[in-house]
OpenMM code with the backbone's topology and positions (N, CA, C; nanometers):
from openmm import Vec3, app, unit

residues = "UNK UNK UNK UNK UNK UNK UNK UNK UNK UNK UNK UNK UNK UNK UNK UNK UNK UNK UNK UNK UNK UNK UNK UNK UNK UNK UNK UNK UNK UNK UNK UNK UNK UNK UNK UNK UNK UNK UNK UNK UNK UNK UNK UNK UNK UNK UNK UNK UNK UNK UNK UNK UNK UNK UNK UNK UNK UNK UNK UNK UNK UNK UNK UNK UNK UNK UNK UNK UNK UNK UNK UNK UNK UNK UNK UNK UNK UNK UNK UNK UNK UNK UNK UNK UNK UNK UNK UNK UNK UNK UNK UNK UNK UNK UNK UNK UNK UNK UNK UNK UNK UNK UNK".split()
positions = [
    Vec3(-13.4713, -3.5774, -8.5464),
    Vec3(-13.5630, -3.6724, -8.6072),
    Vec3(-13.6654, -3.7172, -8.5021),
    Vec3(-13.7830, -3.7491, -8.5479),
    Vec3(-13.8913, -3.7913, -8.4599),
    Vec3(-13.9417, -3.9285, -8.5016),
    Vec3(-13.9595, -4.0161, -8.4040),
    Vec3(-14.0228, -4.1445, -8.4342),
    Vec3(-14.1677, -4.1178, -8.4710),
    Vec3(-14.2141, -4.1828, -8.5756),
    Vec3(-14.3529, -4.1630, -8.6175),
    Vec3(-14.4478, -4.2304, -8.5185),
    Vec3(-14.5713, -4.1878, -8.5242),
    Vec3(-14.6738, -4.2478, -8.4380),
    Vec3(-14.6852, -4.3974, -8.4665),
    Vec3(-14.6745, -4.4358, -8.5935),
    Vec3(-14.6809, -4.5779, -8.6298),
    Vec3(-14.5626, -4.6554, -8.5720),
    Vec3(-14.4424, -4.5965, -8.5787),
    Vec3(-14.3241, -4.6637, -8.5239),
    Vec3(-14.3375, -4.6831, -8.3726),
    Vec3(-14.3847, -4.5792, -8.3054),
    Vec3(-14.4071, -4.5909, -8.1614),
    Vec3(-14.5135, -4.6956, -8.1304),
    Vec3(-14.6173, -4.7000, -8.2126),
    Vec3(-14.7239, -4.7981, -8.1934),
    Vec3(-14.6739, -4.9403, -8.2066),
    Vec3(-14.5891, -4.9637, -8.3063),
    Vec3(-14.5337, -5.0978, -8.3264),
    Vec3(-14.4506, -5.1394, -8.2051),
    Vec3(-14.3661, -5.0494, -8.1579),
    Vec3(-14.2829, -5.0807, -8.0412),
    Vec3(-14.3702, -5.1074, -7.9186),
    Vec3(-14.4705, -5.0233, -7.8981),
    Vec3(-14.5595, -5.0406, -7.7827),
    Vec3(-14.6336, -5.1737, -7.7898),
    Vec3(-14.6840, -5.2088, -7.9077),
    Vec3(-14.7560, -5.3353, -7.9205),
    Vec3(-14.6635, -5.4550, -7.9019),
    Vec3(-14.5370, -5.4426, -7.9445),
    Vec3(-14.4407, -5.5503, -7.9191),
    Vec3(-14.4237, -5.5709, -7.7685),
    Vec3(-14.4079, -5.4608, -7.6968),
    Vec3(-14.3897, -5.4700, -7.5518),
    Vec3(-14.5124, -5.5328, -7.4863),
    Vec3(-14.6309, -5.4882, -7.5256),
    Vec3(-14.7548, -5.5430, -7.4688),
    Vec3(-14.7674, -5.6920, -7.5006),
    Vec3(-14.7418, -5.7291, -7.6251),
    Vec3(-14.7581, -5.8692, -7.6661),
    Vec3(-14.6599, -5.9608, -7.5934),
    Vec3(-14.5326, -5.9234, -7.5934),
    Vec3(-14.4332, -6.0075, -7.5265),
    Vec3(-14.4586, -6.0143, -7.3760),
    Vec3(-14.4947, -5.9014, -7.3161),
    Vec3(-14.5239, -5.9004, -7.1726),
    Vec3(-14.6463, -5.9852, -7.1406),
    Vec3(-14.7476, -5.9761, -7.2242),
    Vec3(-14.8687, -6.0558, -7.2042),
    Vec3(-14.8420, -6.2043, -7.2151),
    Vec3(-14.7603, -6.2425, -7.3134),
    Vec3(-14.7230, -6.3838, -7.3262),
    Vec3(-14.6473, -6.4306, -7.2019),
    Vec3(-14.5553, -6.3481, -7.1557),
    Vec3(-14.4780, -6.3839, -7.0365),
    Vec3(-14.5692, -6.3993, -6.9154),
    Vec3(-14.6627, -6.3068, -6.8995),
    Vec3(-14.7560, -6.3122, -6.7860),
    Vec3(-14.8352, -6.4429, -6.7881),
    Vec3(-14.8872, -6.4787, -6.9045),
    Vec3(-14.9645, -6.6028, -6.9171),
    Vec3(-14.8800, -6.7242, -6.8816),
    Vec3(-14.7565, -6.7260, -6.9284),
    Vec3(-14.6681, -6.8389, -6.9008),
    Vec3(-14.6326, -6.8466, -6.7517),
    Vec3(-14.6120, -6.7316, -6.6898),
    Vec3(-14.5811, -6.7305, -6.5467),
    Vec3(-14.6972, -6.7833, -6.4637),
    Vec3(-14.8169, -6.7407, -6.4961),
    Vec3(-14.9344, -6.7879, -6.4217),
    Vec3(-14.9588, -6.9365, -6.4449),
    Vec3(-14.9348, -6.9830, -6.5667),
    Vec3(-14.9480, -7.1263, -6.5946),
    Vec3(-14.8397, -7.2049, -6.5202),
    Vec3(-14.7223, -7.1475, -6.5069),
    Vec3(-14.6143, -7.2143, -6.4336),
    Vec3(-14.6543, -7.2391, -6.2885),
    Vec3(-14.7209, -7.1435, -6.2268),
    Vec3(-14.7671, -7.1616, -6.0889),
    Vec3(-14.8675, -7.2763, -6.0814),
    Vec3(-14.9582, -7.2830, -6.1780),
    Vec3(-15.0556, -7.3935, -6.1808),
    Vec3(-14.9840, -7.5276, -6.1929),
    Vec3(-14.8822, -7.5316, -6.2785),
    Vec3(-14.8072, -7.6562, -6.2954),
    Vec3(-14.7348, -7.6939, -6.1663),
    Vec3(-14.6815, -7.5951, -6.0962),
    Vec3(-14.6146, -7.6223, -5.9684),
    Vec3(-14.7143, -7.6758, -5.8661),
    Vec3(-14.8339, -7.6181, -5.8635),
    Vec3(-14.9372, -7.6665, -5.7707),
    Vec3(-14.9721, -7.8119, -5.7984),
    Vec3(-14.9635, -7.8523, -5.9263),
    Vec3(-14.9916, -7.9906, -5.9655),
    Vec3(-14.8666, -8.0786, -5.9593),
    Vec3(-14.7603, -8.0233, -5.9001),
    Vec3(-14.6338, -8.0948, -5.8814),
    Vec3(-14.5669, -8.1352, -6.0125),
    Vec3(-14.5933, -8.0609, -6.1176),
    Vec3(-14.5295, -8.0841, -6.2470),
    Vec3(-14.4185, -7.9803, -6.2639),
    Vec3(-14.3084, -8.0014, -6.1917),
    Vec3(-14.2021, -7.9013, -6.1869),
    Vec3(-14.1243, -7.8902, -6.3174),
    Vec3(-14.1155, -7.9991, -6.3938),
    Vec3(-14.0469, -7.9890, -6.5231),
    Vec3(-14.1196, -7.8907, -6.6147),
    Vec3(-14.2522, -7.9040, -6.6221),
    Vec3(-14.3321, -7.8130, -6.7047),
    Vec3(-14.3260, -7.6712, -6.6482),
    Vec3(-14.3309, -7.6598, -6.5170),
    Vec3(-14.3208, -7.5293, -6.4515),
    Vec3(-14.1907, -7.4598, -6.4913),
    Vec3(-14.0795, -7.5301, -6.4807),
    Vec3(-13.9495, -7.4720, -6.5150),
    Vec3(-13.9412, -7.4349, -6.6627),
    Vec3(-14.0005, -7.5174, -6.7478),
    Vec3(-14.0033, -7.4881, -6.8915),
    Vec3(-14.0794, -7.3577, -6.9180),
    Vec3(-14.1933, -7.3419, -6.8529),
    Vec3(-14.2739, -7.2207, -6.8708),
    Vec3(-14.2028, -7.0968, -6.8165),
    Vec3(-14.1329, -7.1114, -6.7056),
    Vec3(-14.0560, -6.9994, -6.6502),
    Vec3(-13.9482, -6.9567, -6.7499),
    Vec3(-13.8813, -7.0539, -6.8083),
    Vec3(-13.7774, -7.0233, -6.9075),
    Vec3(-13.8379, -6.9510, -7.0278),
    Vec3(-13.9519, -6.9989, -7.0775),
    Vec3(-14.0185, -6.9348, -7.1907),
    Vec3(-14.0624, -6.7926, -7.1552),
    Vec3(-14.1115, -6.7743, -7.0334),
    Vec3(-14.1537, -6.6409, -6.9890),
    Vec3(-14.0354, -6.5450, -6.9873),
    Vec3(-13.9215, -6.5931, -6.9409),
    Vec3(-13.8020, -6.5082, -6.9375),
    Vec3(-13.7580, -6.4696, -7.0783),
    Vec3(-13.7744, -6.5595, -7.1736),
    Vec3(-13.7420, -6.5271, -7.3130),
    Vec3(-13.8361, -6.4195, -7.3667),
    Vec3(-13.9644, -6.4308, -7.3334),
    Vec3(-14.0617, -6.3287, -7.3749),
    Vec3(-14.0275, -6.1936, -7.3134),
    Vec3(-13.9908, -6.1949, -7.1862),
    Vec3(-13.9548, -6.0699, -7.1196),
    Vec3(-13.8279, -6.0097, -7.1789),
    Vec3(-13.7356, -6.0936, -7.2211),
    Vec3(-13.6149, -6.0428, -7.2869),
    Vec3(-13.6513, -5.9729, -7.4177),
    Vec3(-13.7467, -6.0303, -7.4921),
    Vec3(-13.7918, -5.9669, -7.6166),
    Vec3(-13.8622, -5.8344, -7.5889),
    Vec3(-13.9437, -5.8309, -7.4844),
    Vec3(-14.0116, -5.7061, -7.4470),
    Vec3(-13.9089, -5.6012, -7.4058),
    Vec3(-13.8099, -5.6437, -7.3305),
    Vec3(-13.7058, -5.5509, -7.2859),
    Vec3(-13.6255, -5.4979, -7.4040),
    Vec3(-13.6022, -5.5841, -7.5030),
    Vec3(-13.5296, -5.5416, -7.6229),
    Vec3(-13.6069, -5.4313, -7.6960),
    Vec3(-13.7381, -5.4479, -7.7078),
    Vec3(-13.8210, -5.3458, -7.7725),
    Vec3(-13.8167, -5.2157, -7.6921),
    Vec3(-13.8253, -5.2274, -7.5604),
    Vec3(-13.8183, -5.1092, -7.4739),
    Vec3(-13.6822, -5.0402, -7.4893),
    Vec3(-13.5761, -5.1179, -7.4936),
    Vec3(-13.4415, -5.0630, -7.5074),
    Vec3(-13.4261, -4.9888, -7.6398),
    Vec3(-13.4857, -5.0411, -7.7460),
    Vec3(-13.4809, -4.9716, -7.8751),
    Vec3(-13.5427, -4.8329, -7.8643),
    Vec3(-13.6517, -4.8233, -7.7925),
    Vec3(-13.7189, -4.6950, -7.7722),
    Vec3(-13.6303, -4.6003, -7.6914),
    Vec3(-13.5712, -4.6509, -7.5856),
    Vec3(-13.4837, -4.5697, -7.5015),
    Vec3(-13.3610, -4.5232, -7.5801),
    Vec3(-13.3034, -4.6129, -7.6585),
    Vec3(-13.1857, -4.5775, -7.7386),
    Vec3(-13.2185, -4.4703, -7.8418),
    Vec3(-13.3364, -4.4793, -7.9011),
    Vec3(-13.3777, -4.3778, -7.9982),
    Vec3(-13.3790, -4.2402, -7.9334),
    Vec3(-13.4364, -4.2330, -7.8155),
    Vec3(-13.4410, -4.1043, -7.7453),
    Vec3(-13.3010, -4.0595, -7.7048),
    Vec3(-13.2190, -4.1526, -7.6580),
    Vec3(-13.0831, -4.1189, -7.6160),
    Vec3(-12.9989, -4.0679, -7.7327),
    Vec3(-13.0322, -4.1106, -7.8543),
    Vec3(-12.9596, -4.0669, -7.9733),
    Vec3(-13.0142, -3.9363, -8.0301),
    Vec3(-13.1057, -3.8744, -7.9566),
    Vec3(-13.1544, -3.7436, -7.9968),
    Vec3(-13.2858, -3.7425, -8.0715),
    Vec3(-13.3437, -3.8588, -8.0942),
    Vec3(-13.4736, -3.8618, -8.1614),
    Vec3(-13.5816, -3.8163, -8.0641),
    Vec3(-13.6795, -3.7467, -8.1173),
    Vec3(-13.7915, -3.7034, -8.0355),
    Vec3(-13.8883, -3.8200, -8.0211),
    Vec3(-13.9176, -3.8543, -7.8976),
    Vec3(-14.0098, -3.9639, -7.8696),
    Vec3(-14.1278, -3.9050, -7.7936),
    Vec3(-14.2408, -3.8958, -7.8597),
    Vec3(-14.3607, -3.8422, -7.7962),
    Vec3(-14.4357, -3.9570, -7.7285),
    Vec3(-14.4338, -3.9536, -7.5991),
    Vec3(-14.4945, -4.0608, -7.5212),
    Vec3(-14.6453, -4.0384, -7.5124),
    Vec3(-14.7199, -4.1370, -7.5565),
    Vec3(-14.8652, -4.1323, -7.5497),
    Vec3(-14.9179, -4.2419, -7.4594),
    Vec3(-15.0482, -4.2511, -7.4519),
    Vec3(-15.1117, -4.3486, -7.3640),
    Vec3(-15.0708, -4.4915, -7.3993),
    Vec3(-15.0578, -4.5219, -7.5272),
    Vec3(-15.0218, -4.6574, -7.5691),
    Vec3(-14.8834, -4.6961, -7.5163),
    Vec3(-14.7900, -4.6042, -7.5215),
    Vec3(-14.6557, -4.6312, -7.4713),
    Vec3(-14.6569, -4.6483, -7.3195),
    Vec3(-14.7338, -4.5657, -7.2512),
    Vec3(-14.7475, -4.5786, -7.1056),
    Vec3(-14.8108, -4.7137, -7.0714),
    Vec3(-14.9113, -4.7520, -7.1471),
    Vec3(-14.9785, -4.8808, -7.1274),
    Vec3(-14.8788, -4.9961, -7.1452),
    Vec3(-14.7955, -4.9865, -7.2471),
    Vec3(-14.6955, -5.0903, -7.2724),
    Vec3(-14.5968, -5.0995, -7.1564),
    Vec3(-14.5511, -4.9850, -7.1094),
    Vec3(-14.4577, -4.9831, -6.9970),
    Vec3(-14.5220, -5.0434, -6.8722),
    Vec3(-14.6482, -5.0130, -6.8513),
    Vec3(-14.7217, -5.0682, -6.7373),
    Vec3(-14.7280, -5.2207, -6.7458),
    Vec3(-14.7576, -5.2729, -6.8643),
    Vec3(-14.7617, -5.4185, -6.8829),
    Vec3(-14.6268, -5.4813, -6.8505),
    Vec3(-14.5209, -5.4208, -6.9012),
    Vec3(-14.3881, -5.4766, -6.8788),
    Vec3(-14.3514, -5.4744, -6.7305),
    Vec3(-14.3725, -5.3624, -6.6658),
    Vec3(-14.3331, -5.3506, -6.5256),
    Vec3(-14.4148, -5.4430, -6.4346),
    Vec3(-14.5444, -5.4557, -6.4595),
    Vec3(-14.6242, -5.5447, -6.3748),
    Vec3(-14.5865, -5.6909, -6.3979),
    Vec3(-14.5492, -5.7246, -6.5199),
    Vec3(-14.5079, -5.8624, -6.5473),
    Vec3(-14.3720, -5.8912, -6.4845),
    Vec3(-14.2818, -5.7932, -6.4863),
    Vec3(-14.1536, -5.8115, -6.4187),
    Vec3(-14.1735, -5.8297, -6.2683),
    Vec3(-14.2652, -5.7547, -6.2111),
    Vec3(-14.2967, -5.7711, -6.0690),
    Vec3(-14.3570, -5.9093, -6.0433),
    Vec3(-14.4475, -5.9520, -6.1310),
    Vec3(-14.5073, -6.0848, -6.1179),
    Vec3(-14.3994, -6.1925, -6.1224),
    Vec3(-14.3029, -6.1761, -6.2113),
    Vec3(-14.1936, -6.2724, -6.2210),
    Vec3(-14.1173, -6.2804, -6.0886),
    Vec3(-14.0859, -6.1662, -6.0306),
    Vec3(-14.0149, -6.1650, -5.9028),
    Vec3(-14.0959, -6.2348, -5.7936),
    Vec3(-14.2245, -6.2064, -5.7886),
    Vec3(-14.3108, -6.2669, -5.6870),
    Vec3(-14.3203, -6.4179, -5.7073),
    Vec3(-14.3386, -6.4605, -5.8316),
    Vec3(-14.3509, -6.6039, -5.8597),
    Vec3(-14.2197, -6.6760, -5.8327),
    Vec3(-14.1059, -6.6146, -5.8657),
    Vec3(-13.9766, -6.6762, -5.8341),
    Vec3(-13.9649, -6.7012, -5.6839),
    Vec3(-14.0036, -6.6029, -5.6041),
    Vec3(-13.9990, -6.6172, -5.4584),
    Vec3(-14.0976, -6.7236, -5.4111),
    Vec3(-14.2176, -6.7202, -5.4656),
    Vec3(-14.3202, -6.8181, -5.4290),
    Vec3(-14.2734, -6.9603, -5.4594),
    Vec3(-14.2134, -6.9794, -5.5753),
    Vec3(-14.1669, -7.1133, -5.6125),
    Vec3(-14.0507, -7.1579, -5.5250),
    Vec3(-13.9641, -7.0639, -5.4858),
    Vec3(-13.8559, -7.0991, -5.3932),
    Vec3(-13.9127, -7.1481, -5.2608),
    Vec3(-14.0153, -7.0811, -5.2128),
    Vec3(-14.0802, -7.1222, -5.0880),
    Vec3(-14.1487, -7.2574, -5.1065),
    Vec3(-14.2154, -7.2750, -5.2201),
    Vec3(-14.2914, -7.3970, -5.2475),
    Vec3(-14.2007, -7.5193, -5.2562),
    Vec3(-14.0809, -7.4996, -5.3135),
    Vec3(-13.9876, -7.6113, -5.3303),
    Vec3(-13.9334, -7.6510, -5.1951),
] * unit.nanometer
topology = app.Topology()
chain = topology.addChain("A")
for resn in residues:
    res = topology.addResidue(resn, chain)
    for name in ("N", "CA", "C"):
        topology.addAtom(name, app.Element.getBySymbol(name[0]), res)
């Protein structure tokens, strides 16, 4: 069985959307930390992690489909989605370290 182009598109857009939301929340969290509003900063970090969990869930669905023998034709949109997720995960790691230093 093969995932349709539409199915792949939906998964890719989910990953991009959730990753983008997480990225925005992480960057806003840094601004809040700079303004010494650590409660808001921590809230935004928590929300970002929830967004990343949703993005990871969508990615895992794609991986599981392939692992179960479905043909997954990777196109530019899927690569773009993976890029968004990975750069946001890296941003999260960097911001976590930055906030540890800042505290």
